[in-house]
C-alpha positions in Angstrom: -46.8 -0.4 -41.6 -47.0 2.4 -38.9 -46.3 -0.2 -36.1 -43.3 -1.5 -38.1 -41.9 2.0 -38.5 -42.3 2.7 -34.8 -40.6 -0.6 -33.9 -37.7 0.2 -36.3 -37.4 3.7 -34.9 -37.2 2.4 -31.3 -34.7 -0.2 -32.3 -32.5 2.5 -34.0 -32.8 4.7 -30.9 -31.8 1.9 -28.7 -28.8 1.1 -30.9 -27.7 4.7 -31.0 -28.2 5.7 -27.4 -28.8 2.6 -25.3 -31.4 2.4 -22.6 -31.4 1.9 -18.8 -34.1 -0.7 -19.0 -32.7 -3.0 -21.7 -29.3 -3.8 -20.2 -28.0 -7.2 -21.5 -28.4 -10.1 -19.2 -24.8 -11.0 -19.3 -23.0 -12.5 -16.3 -19.5 -13.9 -16.0 -15.9 -12.7 -16.1 -12.4 -13.9 -15.6 -12.8 -16.7 -13.0 -10.7 -15.1 -10.3 -13.2 -12.3 -9.6 -15.4 -11.7 -6.6 -18.8 -13.5 -6.7 -20.4 -10.2 -5.7 -19.2 -8.4 -8.8 -21.2 -7.7 -11.9 -19.7 -9.9 -14.6 -19.3 -10.5 -18.3 -20.5 -13.6 -20.3 -19.1 -14.3 -23.7 -16.5 -12.2 -25.4 -14.8 -9.4 -23.4 -13.9 -6.3 -25.4 -10.9 -5.1 -23.4 -8.2 -6.3 -21.1 -6.9 -3.6 -18.7 -3.2 -4.2 -17.8 -1.8 -2.6 -14.6 1.7 -1.9 -15.7 4.9 -1.1 -13.7 6.9 1.8 -15.0 10.5 1.0 -16.1 13.1 3.7 -15.6 14.4 4.9 -19.0 11.6 3.3 -20.9 9.0 5.7 -22.3 7.7 8.0 -19.6 8.9 5.6 -16.9 5.6 5.8 -15.1 3.1 3.1 -13.9 0.1 3.1 -16.2 -3.1 1.4 -17.0 -2.9 -0.1 -20.5 -6.0 -0.9 -22.4 -5.8 -3.7 -25.0 -8.6 -4.4 -27.6 -9.3 -8.2 -27.4 -12.5 -8.5 -29.4 -11.8 -10.4 -32.7 -14.6 -8.4 -34.4 -12.9 -5.1 -33.7 -10.7 -3.4 -36.3 -8.3 -2.7 -33.5 -8.1 -6.3 -32.3 -4.8 -7.2 -30.7 -3.6 -3.7 -30.2 -3.0 -1.2 -27.4 -5.8 1.4 -27.8 -5.2 3.5 -24.6 -2.6 4.2 -21.9 -3.1 6.2 -18.8 0.0 7.1 -16.8 -0.4 7.8 -13.1 2.8 9.6 -12.2 6.0 7.9 -10.9 6.8 4.3 -10.1 4.7 2.9 -7.3 5.4 -0.8 -7.8 2.1 -1.3 -9.6 0.9 -4.8 -8.7 -2.8 -5.9 -8.3 -6.1 -4.4 -9.1 -9.8 -5.2 -8.7 -13.3 -3.9 -9.5 -16.0 -2.6 -7.2 -19.1 -4.8 -6.9 -20.9 -2.7 -9.5 -17.9 -2.9 -11.7 -17.8 0.8 -12.5 -14.5 1.4 -10.9 -11.1 -0.3 -10.9 -8.9 -0.1 -7.8 -5.2 -0.5 -8.4 -2.5 -0.5 -5.8 1.2 0.4 -5.5 3.2 -1.8 -3.2 6.0 0.7 -2.6 4.2 4.1 -2.3 1.1 2.7 -0.8 -1.1 4.6 -3.1 -4.4 3.3 -4.5 -5.5 4.5 -7.9 -9.3 4.4 -8.7 -10.2 4.4 -12.3 -13.6 5.0 -13.9 -14.1 2.2 -16.4 -17.8 2.5 -17.1 -18.2 6.0 -18.6 -16.1 5.0 -21.5 -14.8 1.4 -21.2 -12.3 2.0 -24.1 -10.8 5.0 -22.4 -10.6 4.7 -18.5 -10.1 7.8 -16.5 -8.4 8.3 -13.1 -11.0 9.7 -10.7 -9.3 9.4 -7.2 -6.0 8.5 -5.6 -5.9 7.3 -2.0 -2.7 8.6 -0.5 -3.3 8.1 3.2 -3.5 4.3 3.2 -0.8 3.8 5.8 -2.0 6.5 8.3 -5.7 5.7 7.9 -5.2 2.0 8.4 -2.9 2.4 11.5 0.3 1.3 9.9 -0.5 -1.1 7.1 1.9 -1.1 4.2 1.7 -2.6 0.7 -1.9 -2.5 -0.6 -2.2 -5.8 -2.6 -5.5 -7.5 -3.4 -8.5 -5.1 -3.9 -11.5 -7.3 -3.5 -15.2 -6.5 -4.0 -17.7 -7.1 -1.2 -21.2 -5.6 -1.2 -20.7 -1.9 -1.2 -17.2 -2.4 0.1 -13.6 -2.9 -1.1 -11.4 -5.1 1.1 -7.7 -4.4 0.6 -5.1 -6.9 1.8 -1.8 -5.5 3.1 1.6 -7.1 2.7 3.6 -5.3 5.4 3.6 -2.7 8.2 5.4 0.6 8.9 7.1 -0.5 12.1 9.5 -3.1 10.9 8.7 -3.5 7.2 8.1 -7.1 7.9 5.2 -9.4 6.9 2.8 -8.8 9.8 -0.1 -6.9 8.4 -3.9 -6.6 8.1 -7.0 -6.3 5.9 -8.2 -2.7 5.3 -11.9 -2.1 4.6 -13.1 0.8 2.4 -16.4 2.0 1.0 -16.8 1.9 -2.8 -16.3 5.7 -2.7 -12.8 5.2 -1.2 -13.6 6.1 2.4 -11.7 4.2 5.1 -13.9 2.1 7.3 -11.8 -0.4 9.4 -8.6 -2.3 9.8 -8.7 -6.0 10.6 -5.3 -7.3 11.8 -4.1 -10.7 11.0 -3.9 -13.1 14.0 -0.5 -13.7 15.5 0.9 -15.8 18.4 0.9 -12.7 20.5 -2.7 -11.9 19.7 -4.8 -14.7 18.1 -7.8 -12.3 17.9 -10.1 -15.2 18.8 -8.8 -17.5 16.1 -7.9 -21.1 16.6 -4.3 -22.0 15.9 -4.1 -25.5 14.5 -0.4 -25.9 13.7 3.0 -24.4 14.3 2.3 -21.0 12.7 0.4 -17.8 13.5 2.7 -15.4 11.7 0.3 -12.5 10.9 1.4 -12.4 7.3 -1.0 -11.5 4.4 -1.3 -11.6 0.7 -4.5 -12.6 -1.2 -8.2 -12.7 -0.3 -11.2 -14.6 -1.6 -14.8 -15.1 -0.3 -17.1 -18.1 -0.3 -20.4 -16.5 0.7 -22.4 -19.7 0.8 -20.2 -20.8 3.7 -19.9 -17.3 5.3 -16.1 -17.6 4.8 -13.2 -15.4 3.7 -9.8 -17.0 3.0 -6.5 -15.2 3.2 -3.0 -16.3 2.3 0.5 -15.0 3.2 3.7 -13.8 1.5 6.4 -11.5 2.7 7.0 -7.9 3.8 8.3 -4.7 2.2 11.9 -5.4 3.1 11.8 -8.6 1.0 9.6 -7.7 -2.0 11.5 -4.5 -2.6 14.9 -6.4 -2.5 16.7 -7.7 -5.6 15.7 -11.4 -6.0 19.2 -12.6 -6.4 20.3 -10.9 -3.3 17.3 -12.1 -1.3 17.7 -15.8 -2.1 21.3 -15.6 -0.8 20.3 -14.0 2.4 19.3 -16.7 5.0 17.6 -14.3 7.3 15.5 -12.9 4.4 14.4 -16.3 3.3 13.0 -16.9 6.8 10.7 -14.0 6.4 7.9 -15.7 4.4 4.4 -16.6 5.4 3.3 -20.1 6.2 -0.4 -19.7 6.9 -3.9 -19.5 5.4 -6.5 -17.9 7.6 -10.2 -18.7 7.6 -12.4 -15.7 8.5 -16.0 -15.1 9.3 -17.2 -13.2 6.2 -19.9 -11.2 8.0 -18.1 -10.2 11.2 -14.6 -10.0 9.6 -13.1 -11.9 12.5 -10.4 -14.6 12.1 -11.7 -18.1 13.0 -8.9 -20.6 12.2 -5.2 -20.5 11.2 -4.1 -23.3 9.0 -0.4 -24.2 8.3 0.4 -24.0 4.6 4.2 -23.7 4.6 6.2 -22.1 1.8 4.5 -18.8 1.0 0.9 -19.5 -0.2 0.1 -16.9 -2.8 -3.1 -16.6 -4.9 -6.3 -18.1 -3.5 -9.1 -19.2 -5.8 -12.5 -20.6 -4.4 -14.8 -23.0 -6.1 -17.7 -21.6 -8.1 -20.1 -24.5 -8.1 -22.6 -24.5 -5.2 -21.7 -28.1 -4.2 -18.0 -27.4 -3.9 -16.9 -26.0 -0.6 -13.2 -25.5 -1.1 -10.4 -23.2 -2.3 -7.0 -23.7 -3.6 -3.6 -22.0 -3.4 0.0 -22.7 -4.4 3.1 -22.3 -2.4 5.9 -20.4 -4.1 8.8 -21.8 -2.2 7.8 -25.5 -2.0 6.0 -25.7 -5.4 2.8 -27.4 -4.2 -0.9 -27.1 -4.9 -2.9 -27.0 -1.7 -6.5 -27.7 -1.0 -8.3 -25.6 1.6 -11.5 -27.5 2.3 -14.4 -28.2 4.6 -14.4 -31.7 5.9 -17.3 -34.0 6.8 -17.5 -32.3 10.2 -17.7 -28.8 8.6 -14.2 -28.0 9.8 -11.8 -26.2 7.5 -8.6 -28.1 6.8 -5.6 -27.8 4.5 -3.6 -30.4 2.6 -1.2 -30.5 -0.4 -2.7 -32.3 -3.4 -0.1 -32.0 -6.2 3.5 -31.1 -6.9 4.1 -28.3 -9.5 7.1 -29.1 -11.5 10.4 -30.1 -9.8 10.6 -28.2 -6.5 14.4 -28.7 -6.4 14.6 -26.4 -9.4 12.5 -23.7 -7.8 10.1 -23.1 -10.6 8.3 -20.5 -8.4 4.6 -21.0 -8.8 2.9 -17.6 -9.1 -0.6 -16.9 -10.5 -3.4 -19.5 -10.9 -6.6 -19.3 -12.9 -9.5 -21.7 -11.9 -11.9 -22.8 -14.5 -15.5 -21.8 -14.0 -16.8 -25.4 -13.6 -14.0 -26.1 -11.1 -12.7 -29.0 -13.1 -9.2 -27.6 -13.9 -6.7 -24.9 -13.0 -4.0 -23.0 -14.9 -0.8 -22.6 -12.8 2.1 -20.4 -14.0 5.7 -20.9 -12.9 7.8 -17.8 -13.2 11.3 -19.1 -13.4 10.8 -21.6 -16.3 8.2 -19.4 -18.1 5.7 -22.3 -18.2 1.9 -22.5 -17.8 0.5 -25.8 -16.6 -3.0 -27.2 -16.6 -4.1 -29.5 -13.8 -7.2 -31.7 -13.8 -9.3 -31.1 -10.6 -12.2 -33.5 -11.3 -10.9 -35.9 -8.6 -9.4 -33.8 -5.8 -7.8 -37.0 -4.3 -6.0 -37.7 -7.6 -5.0 -34.3 -9.1 -2.9 -34.6 -12.2 -1.1 -32.3 -14.6 -2.5 -32.7 -18.1 -0.7 -30.1 -20.1 2.2 -27.6 -20.1 3.5 -24.9 -22.4 6.4 -22.4 -22.3 4.9 -19.0 -22.7 8.2 -17.0 -22.6 11.4 -16.6 -20.6 9.3 -15.6 -17.7 5.5 -15.6 -17.0 3.5 -14.3 -14.1 -0.2 -13.7 -14.4 -2.9 -15.8 -16.1 -6.6 -14.8 -16.7 -9.0 -17.2 -18.3 -12.5 -16.3 -19.7 -15.6 -17.8 -18.2 -16.2 -20.1 -21.1 -12.5 -21.3 -20.8 -11.7 -20.6 -24.5 -9.4 -17.7 -24.0 -6.4 -17.5 -21.6 -4.3 -14.3 -21.4 -0.8 -14.0 -19.9 1.5 -11.3 -18.7 5.1 -11.3 -17.6 6.1 -9.2 -14.7 6.4 -10.4 -11.1 8.0 -7.5 -9.2 10.4 -4.9 -10.6 13.3 -6.2 -8.6 12.4 -9.9 -9.2 12.0 -9.8 -12.9 14.7 -11.4 -15.0 17.4 -9.2 -16.5 18.9 -8.7 -19.9 17.4 -10.6 -22.9 15.4 -12.8 -20.5 13.4 -9.8 -19.3 10.6 -10.3 -21.8 7.6 -8.0 -21.0 4.4 -8.8 -22.9 0.7 -9.4 -23.1 -0.3 -12.6 -24.9 -3.6 -14.0 -25.9 -4.2 -17.7 -26.5 -7.1 -19.9 -27.6 -7.7 -23.1 -25.6 -9.6 -26.0 -27.1 -9.1 -28.4 -24.2 -6.0 -29.9 -25.7 -3.7 -27.2 -27.0 -3.0 -23.5 -26.3 -2.7 -21.6 -29.6 -1.3 -18.0 -29.6 -3.7 -15.5 -31.2 -1.5 -12.4 -30.7 1.3 -11.0 -28.6 2.2 -7.4 -27.6 5.8 -6.5 -26.8 5.6 -4.0 -23.9 9.3 -3.4 -24.1 9.2 -2.5 -27.8 6.2 -0.1 -27.2 8.0 1.4 -24.2 5.1 0.7 -21.9 6.9 -1.0 -19.0 6.4 -4.3 -17.1 3.0 -5.9 -17.7 1.5 -7.2 -14.5 -2.2 -7.8 -13.6 -5.1 -8.0 -16.1 -8.8 -7.2 -15.7 -11.5 -7.6 -18.3 -13.8 -4.9 -19.7 -16.9 -5.1 -21.9 -19.5 -2.7 -23.3 -22.2 -5.3 -22.4 -21.8 -4.3 -18.7 -23.0 -0.7 -19.4 -25.1 -0.7 -22.6 -26.8 -3.1 -25.0 -24.3 -3.0 -27.8 -20.7 -2.3 -28.5 -20.0 0.3 -31.3 -19.2 -2.7 -33.6 -22.6 -4.2 -32.9 -24.4 -0.9 -33.3 -22.9 -0.3 -36.7 -23.8 -3.7 -37.9 -27.3 -3.8 -36.5 -28.1 -0.2 -37.6 -27.0 -1.0 -41.2 -29.4 -4.0 -41.2 -32.3 -2.0 -39.9 -31.8 0.8 -42.5 -31.5 -1.8 -45.2 -34.8 -3.4 -44.1 -36.5 0.0 -44.5 
């Protein structure tokens, strides 16, 4: 009886206060995350949405919006917290540190990087630091885009530079504490920086970044500079000179030395990069926004990195504009969003020599980001691409949507109208979970505590 009471007391204590030695063994997250990052398995509790402020809507500021996505929560499907950061910075992408305690979120226009504490209280993030000297510290890099976790480091991709506001740019390396370490410039025809040029292009443009540690490789893609991404979309597509200012390359880097090794031609503005998770799969994929193709970046039989298109995404003549992609954790499929027609498409990747689209669904008048859970059962969508590129009038739908995927059909679970709530333009999503920082969520604590007390 005494042993039973002691055991019950310890269990109650653990439920109430948590312990440092009983952290749940839970690993996995949305499938676009860094392999170095602590991860979530099973049901995420929150989705953090990095949101662009919209002039005249609410406070008009960029903000981090926290959505409760746990079906067991009484607040499921609602916004439970918003944290405004002051002004409109062209909020865009975000990423966690490797220990997943902090979320870094960049502004493409003001070049600020906002660092949020998401571990002290996952339901209520706090702003702990703002990096304001990104341009000067980096030596002229503009437009902090991807914030990607390496061991004890954050690698930030730039989109532009402060000399001509064009697409030539660099990777900028920071410590997890937000201290500048180094700038790694993209290779160009004028300075290949030791890289091998394999085709027509060495444009020096940048966009996204992913790592494949088992092959000691980083892969970067390319987009366009500040002068384009801050321009009205309708105006830009009618400007022949502006349409020439898009990237056409993917660069293979040495992960350890941070030196570029090989420049691959991938014409048409390759955007998001996703690398295979399974240990026997040495490849990454990307999509080209202007030519509407899915590309494979792969290691051939001679251990040389190559690039080739493997599928068309919709009808390129209608410019569907492929944007975000979400690779399934077993590497057998990928979700691809096309902004202009508001569709999400699923492609079967089980045979990379015969890739086929297997499903499509209209999400809304426009769609940008997609984030799928590790088990593949939940897919979340947001709407905004860039403030000056989003559709106008009634077509400017701004939302966060949750879907269930059973392998055959996407079924909407809930939708949050960001316009109606005066929150702004919903852009990138990142997952949060109590399981990363303690044994149980408040929901689990209440349930388990009630059962223990009843047993007594």
